[in-house]
C-alpha positions in Angstrom: -3.5 -3.4 37.2 -3.1 -6.8 37.0 -5.7 -7.1 34.7 -3.7 -4.8 32.4 -0.6 -6.5 32.7 -1.9 -9.7 31.7 -3.2 -8.1 28.4 0.0 -6.6 27.8 2.1 -10.0 28.3 -0.9 -11.6 25.8 -0.1 -9.2 23.4 4.0 -9.4 23.8 3.6 -12.8 22.9 1.6 -12.5 19.5 -1.8 -12.4 20.9 -4.6 -10.8 19.2 -7.7 -8.5 20.4 -11.1 -8.8 18.8 -13.5 -5.9 20.2 -13.3 -2.3 21.6 -14.5 -3.3 25.2 -11.5 -5.8 25.5 -8.5 -3.3 25.0 -6.9 -1.5 27.8 -6.7 2.4 27.7 -3.1 3.2 26.1 -3.6 0.4 23.7 -6.6 2.0 22.5 -4.8 5.4 22.2 -2.1 4.1 20.2 -4.5 1.8 17.9 -6.7 5.1 17.5 -3.3 7.1 16.8 -2.4 4.2 14.1 -5.5 4.4 12.4 -5.6 8.3 12.4 -2.3 8.3 10.7 -3.4 6.0 8.0 -6.9 7.5 7.4 -5.7 11.0 7.0 -2.9 10.0 4.5 -5.0 8.2 2.3 -7.5 11.4 2.7 -4.7 13.3 1.8 -3.3 11.3 -1.1 -6.6 10.9 -2.7 -7.0 14.9 -2.8 -3.8 15.0 -4.3 -4.2 12.5 -6.8 -7.4 13.9 -7.8 -5.8 17.2 -8.8 -3.8 15.3 -10.7 -5.9 13.5 -13.0 -5.7 16.5 -15.0 -2.3 16.5 -15.8 -2.6 12.8 -17.4 -1.4 12.6 -20.6 -3.9 10.0 -22.0 -6.9 8.2 -21.2 -5.3 4.9 -19.7 -3.3 7.5 -17.9 -6.4 9.2 -16.8 -8.0 6.0 -15.8 -4.8 5.1 -13.6 -5.3 8.3 -11.4 -8.9 8.0 -10.9 -8.6 4.3 -10.0 -6.0 5.7 -7.5 -7.8 8.5 -6.2 -10.9 6.2 -5.8 -9.4 3.5 -4.2 -7.7 5.4 -1.6 -10.7 7.1 -0.4 -12.4 3.8 -0.1 -9.5 2.9 2.1 -9.8 5.5 4.5 -13.6 4.7 4.7 -13.1 1.3 5.4 -10.4 1.9 8.4 -12.6 4.8 9.6 -15.2 2.1 9.8 -13.1 0.4 12.3 -12.6 3.8 14.4 -16.4 4.2 14.6 -16.4 1.2 16.9 -14.3 3.1 19.0 -16.9 6.0 19.1 -15.1 8.3 16.2 -17.5 10.6 14.9 -17.2 9.5 11.3 -19.2 12.5 9.4 -17.4 14.9 11.6 -14.4 13.3 11.0 -14.2 13.2 7.4 -14.8 17.4 7.0 -12.7 18.5 9.5 -9.7 19.0 7.4 -8.8 20.4 4.2 -7.1 17.0 2.7 -6.2 19.1 -0.1 -4.2 21.8 1.5 -0.5 21.9 0.9 2.3 24.0 1.7 5.0 25.8 -0.3 7.1 23.7 -2.6 10.2 24.5 -1.2 9.5 23.9 2.5 11.2 21.4 4.4 9.4 19.8 7.0 11.2 16.7 7.8 8.6 14.4 9.5 6.6 17.5 11.0 2.8 16.7 10.8 0.8 19.8 10.3 -2.6 21.6 10.5 -3.8 19.2 13.3 -4.2 16.1 10.9 -1.8 13.1 10.9 -1.4 13.0 7.3 2.4 11.8 6.6 4.4 14.9 6.1 5.3 14.2 2.1 1.4 14.6 1.8 1.8 18.1 2.9 3.7 19.0 -0.5 2.3 20.0 -3.5 2.4 17.9 -6.8 3.8 19.6 -9.8 2.6 17.9 -13.1 2.2 14.4 -14.4 5.9 13.2 -13.9 6.0 14.2 -10.5 2.6 12.7 -9.7 3.8 9.4 -11.1 7.2 9.5 -9.2 5.4 10.3 -6.0 2.9 7.5 -6.8 6.3 5.0 -7.3 8.1 6.0 -4.3 5.2 6.6 -1.9 3.7 3.6 -3.3 6.8 1.3 -2.8 6.6 2.7 0.9 3.2 1.8 1.5 4.0 -1.7 0.5 6.8 -2.2 2.9 4.6 -0.6 5.7 1.9 -2.5 5.3 3.9 -5.6 6.1 3.5 -4.0 9.7 -0.2 -3.0 9.4 -1.5 -6.4 8.1 -0.1 -7.6 11.2 -1.4 -5.5 13.7 -3.0 -7.0 17.2 -6.3 -5.8 17.0 -7.8 -8.3 14.4 -10.7 -6.7 12.5 -7.9 -3.9 11.5 -5.6 -6.4 10.4 -8.2 -8.2 8.4 -9.4 -4.6 6.5 -5.4 -4.2 6.0 -5.1 -7.5 4.4 -8.1 -6.6 2.3 -6.4 -3.2 1.4 -3.0 -4.3 1.0 -3.3 -6.0 -2.8 -4.6 -2.8 -4.2 -2.2 -0.5 -2.4 0.3 -2.6 -4.5 -1.4 -2.2 -7.5 -1.0 1.6 -7.1 2.5 1.5 -7.3 2.6 -1.2 -10.1 0.5 1.5 -11.8 3.0 4.1 -11.1 5.9 1.8 -12.5 4.0 1.3 -15.5 3.6 5.2 -15.9 7.4 5.6 -15.0 8.4 3.6 -17.7 6.1 5.5 -20.5 7.9 8.7 -19.3 11.5 7.5 -19.2 11.0 6.2 -22.9 12.3 9.8 -23.8 15.3 11.7 -22.7 13.1 14.9 -21.7 11.0 12.6 -19.7 14.1 10.7 -17.9 15.5 13.8 -16.9 12.2 15.1 -15.4 12.1 11.8 -13.7 15.4 12.3 -12.2 14.8 15.9 -10.9 11.2 14.6 -9.4 13.1 11.5 -7.8 15.6 14.1 -6.1 12.8 16.0 -4.8 10.4 13.2 -3.3 12.9 10.9 -2.5 13.8 12.4 0.9 10.4 13.5 1.7 9.0 9.7 1.8 12.1 8.6 3.5 10.9 10.8 6.9 7.7 8.9 6.7 9.4 6.0 8.2 9.8 8.0 11.2 12.7 8.4 13.8 15.3 5.9 13.8 15.8 3.9 16.7 12.3 5.2 17.8 11.6 5.5 21.8 7.9 4.6 20.8 8.9 1.4 18.8 9.0 -0.8 22.1 5.9 0.5 23.5 4.0 -0.4 20.0 5.9 -3.4 20.0 4.9 -4.5 23.4 1.1 -3.9 22.4 1.6 -5.8 19.0 1.4 -3.0 16.9 4.7 -2.7 15.7 7.1 -5.6 14.9 9.7 -4.0 12.9 11.7 -1.0 13.7 11.7 1.8 11.5 15.2 1.6 10.5 14.6 -1.6 9.3 11.7 -0.9 7.4 13.4 2.1 5.7 16.6 0.3 4.6 14.0 -2.3 2.8 12.2 0.7 1.0 15.7 2.0 0.1 16.6 -1.4 -1.5 13.6 -1.6 -3.3 13.7 1.9 -4.9 17.2 1.2 -5.8 16.3 -2.2 -7.4 13.2 -0.7 -9.3 14.8 2.4 -10.6 17.8 0.9 -11.9 15.6 -0.9 -14.1 14.9 2.6 -15.9 18.0 3.8 -16.1 17.5 5.7 -13.2 
């Protein structure tokens, strides 16, 4: 107990851990939960955008969707490699869920995670055409950028390093979405379709920030796995979305 408390105090003061054998049991559980959520979300996002490649209106758009599909799968593989150091059976993990599975378009899951995997709830919904794919990529891409400010600072150093490598590519995914959205809103019909899609996705993406005033936050902060409360991250995302969409008259 004394050793565990010393480690927790060390983490609370900004310390980092560097190897699986150094981590206390509860820290290990929270760390694996964090990694599973990221891996499952990236695999589900990759599967969703794979289905969107054939919605693309041109070669440039097709390349962008293909790039996002590939890189999100790659990001999942990188984090899964860290999980393997904790004994995760990666071959089994990669195939244990149907990452392309989706619920009905009109269902309202809130922040609920379904089917046994840990993907964000927004990634349980189906994408309905190219405009829908681009809008989701913009909104979720901006959310991922905000959340990366937390992930790149986690107290498990090998994972933080992986997230720092991933972060610029995730930021580029959002930029690709914004480039696609700019082309969409060039017509009145495209702008109206984008507005309808934003109305569908905005609250669903917001749910991914989790409960406000979360009781788990203090535990995660104590372990150095979180640094900023959910409500602050959500507010940052909302301000960023307002700013970026306003530039398109949305």
